[in-house]
SEDOLO-797436 format. One record per residue (C-alpha): residue number from 1; x, y, z. Coordinates in steps of 0.05 Angstrom, whole numbers, plus 5000, padded with zeros to 4 digits. Layout:
<rs>
{NUM; {X; Y; Z}};
...
</rs>
This chain:
<rs>
{1; {4405; 2619; 2465}};
{2; {4450; 2688; 2488}};
{3; {4423; 2738; 2536}};
{4; {4446; 2809; 2515}};
{5; {4444; 2860; 2567}};
{6; {4451; 2933; 2551}};
{7; {4473; 2983; 2607}};
{8; {4452; 3055; 2584}};
{9; {4470; 3085; 2648}};
{10; {4535; 3122; 2631}};
{11; {4538; 3125; 2553}};
{12; {4527; 3104; 2489}};
{13; {4586; 3058; 2474}};
{14; {4578; 3007; 2526}};
{15; {4549; 2941; 2528}};
{16; {4552; 2881; 2573}};
{17; {4537; 2807; 2567}};
{18; {4505; 2787; 2631}};
{19; {4537; 2842; 2670}};
{20; {4504; 2907; 2698}};
{21; {4569; 2950; 2708}};
{22; {4591; 2993; 2649}};
{23; {4650; 3036; 2639}};
{24; {4642; 3111; 2648}};
{25; {4634; 3160; 2593}};
{26; {4611; 3227; 2590}};
{27; {4544; 3236; 2553}};
{28; {4494; 3296; 2549}};
{29; {4435; 3255; 2558}};
{30; {4418; 3219; 2623}};
{31; {4416; 3139; 2612}};
{32; {4380; 3109; 2670}};
{33; {4345; 3054; 2631}};
{34; {4365; 2981; 2620}};
{35; {4340; 2934; 2566}};
{36; {4354; 2858; 2568}};
{37; {4336; 2823; 2506}};
{38; {4337; 2745; 2492}};
{39; {4369; 2729; 2425}};
{40; {4384; 2661; 2391}};
{41; {4452; 2644; 2371}};
{42; {4436; 2669; 2296}};
{43; {4405; 2732; 2319}};
{44; {4470; 2750; 2357}};
{45; {4516; 2733; 2305}};
{46; {4476; 2778; 2256}};
{47; {4475; 2829; 2309}};
{48; {4551; 2824; 2326}};
{49; {4571; 2818; 2256}};
{50; {4537; 2882; 2233}};
{51; {4567; 2919; 2290}};
{52; {4634; 2897; 2277}};
{53; {4627; 2912; 2201}};
{54; {4612; 2980; 2220}};
{55; {4659; 2989; 2275}};
{56; {4598; 3000; 2323}};
{57; {4580; 2969; 2388}};
{58; {4521; 2933; 2400}};
{59; {4489; 2985; 2439}};
{60; {4502; 3033; 2381}};
{61; {4465; 2991; 2332}};
{62; {4404; 2985; 2376}};
{63; {4405; 3063; 2391}};
{64; {4409; 3071; 2320}};
{65; {4344; 3033; 2303}};
{66; {4306; 3061; 2361}};
{67; {4322; 3134; 2335}};
{68; {4285; 3108; 2267}};
{69; {4226; 3097; 2304}};
{70; {4163; 3149; 2300}};
{71; {4164; 3192; 2361}};
{72; {4102; 3178; 2409}};
{73; {4047; 3225; 2410}};
{74; {4055; 3259; 2480}};
{75; {3976; 3259; 2482}};
{76; {3971; 3183; 2475}};
{77; {4033; 3167; 2522}};
</rs>
């Protein structure tokens, strides 16, 4: 099992595996939430392979998928 830890504190291009520090990068959107996801070795390999094939970071792949989700209705949040 692989533990994937995304650090969204400073910018979109950084991910860490088991670490909470991230390099600084300028961004226009405040990023102060952290998502930790447990992945199987197979899931990790698929995510990593896809990211490398597109020259993306793991964080960019996850963020791209999140952007595709429907926006929540503010009345139901």
